[in-house]
N, C-alpha and C positions, 0 to 999 in steps of 0.2 A: 504494500500500500504506500504510494508516494505521499510525502508530507510537504506542505507548503511552508514558506517562511512565516513564523509566528505560531505554528502549530505546537500544542503542548504534547510532549512525548515522555515516555519512560523507557529506561534501559530494560531489555528482556533478559540480560545476563550480565555478569561482571565483565568490565572492560578495563584492560590494562592501560595505564597512562604512560605515554612515552614523551621523551624530550622533543624539542622542535625538530621537525624533519623526520621523526619516527626512527631515528638512528639508535637511540639508547632507551630500550624499555626499562621502566623503573619498577621498583617494588610496590608501587602504588596502584590500586585498582579502585574504580568507581563501582559500587555495588548495584546489582540488578534491582530494579524498582525505583531507582533515583529519577526524579522528574526534572524536566527542563523544557526549554523553548528552542525550536529550530530557528537559527539566525542566518543560515545560509544553505543553499542547495547547489550542488555541482554535479554535472555529468562527466564521467570519464569514459574513455573508450577501451576499458579493460587494461589499462596500463599506459596506453598511448605512446608506447615506445617501440621502435623497430630495432630490436636487439641485433638482428643480423646486419643491418646497416651500420649500427654502432660498432659492431665487431669488425666489419670490413674497414671502417674509417680508422680504427685504432691500429690495425696491422698493415694498412696500405703503405707501400713504399719501403717496407722492411726488407733488408737483405739477409736472407736466412739460408742455412745449409739445407741440403736435400732432406735430411732427417727432420729438422725443425719445420720445414715446409709441410711435410707429410703430417706431422702432429697438428699443425694449425689447420690443415684441410679437414682432418678428422674432427677437430673441435668445432670448426665452422659447420660441419654437417650435423653435429649434435645440437648446436644452437638453432639451426633451421628446423630440425625435427621437434624441438621443444616449443616451437611456435614463434621463433624469432623472425620469420618472414612476415608475420601478420602483426596485428596490434596487440596480441596477448590475451584475447578473450572478448567476451561480449561486453557491451556498454553497461555501466552500473551507475547508480545514483548514490552519491555520498553526501552526508549532512554535517553541518556545523551546529553544535547544540551548546547552549549556555545552561548549565545545571543550577539547581537551587543553592548548592553549596559554593557557587562562584566559579567552578571549573568550566572551561570551554574546551570541548573536544571537536576537532575538525577531522573529517574523513570517516565518520561513522557510517557503516553500511546499514542498509535498510533493515536487515534481519536482526540487528542489535536494538531496534526501536519498536515501540508499540504506542498506540494512542493513550494519552494520560487521562 
């Protein structure tokens, strides 16, 4: 069920709080049932990254031995098989929610929320 900005929602499960950029998950969780208000809605295209193009860009112009070239070719094929040629999956809606305790979480998936 999509939520509009201003909708009152609750967490359906515990959600781990991470540092900016999501790089460092912390020991802190927001408990399921915590209520908040949707302050932002964003569509992503399943990652929006073309990993195969990024891989090719990073190794372009490298002068490698035959063995290293073979390894990179194998790695490139693995990236392509893992979905690197596409966008990484189906489009998803993510939400930014300001909770009653003052925390603001960005990037919450729809299944983590329910109507309050």
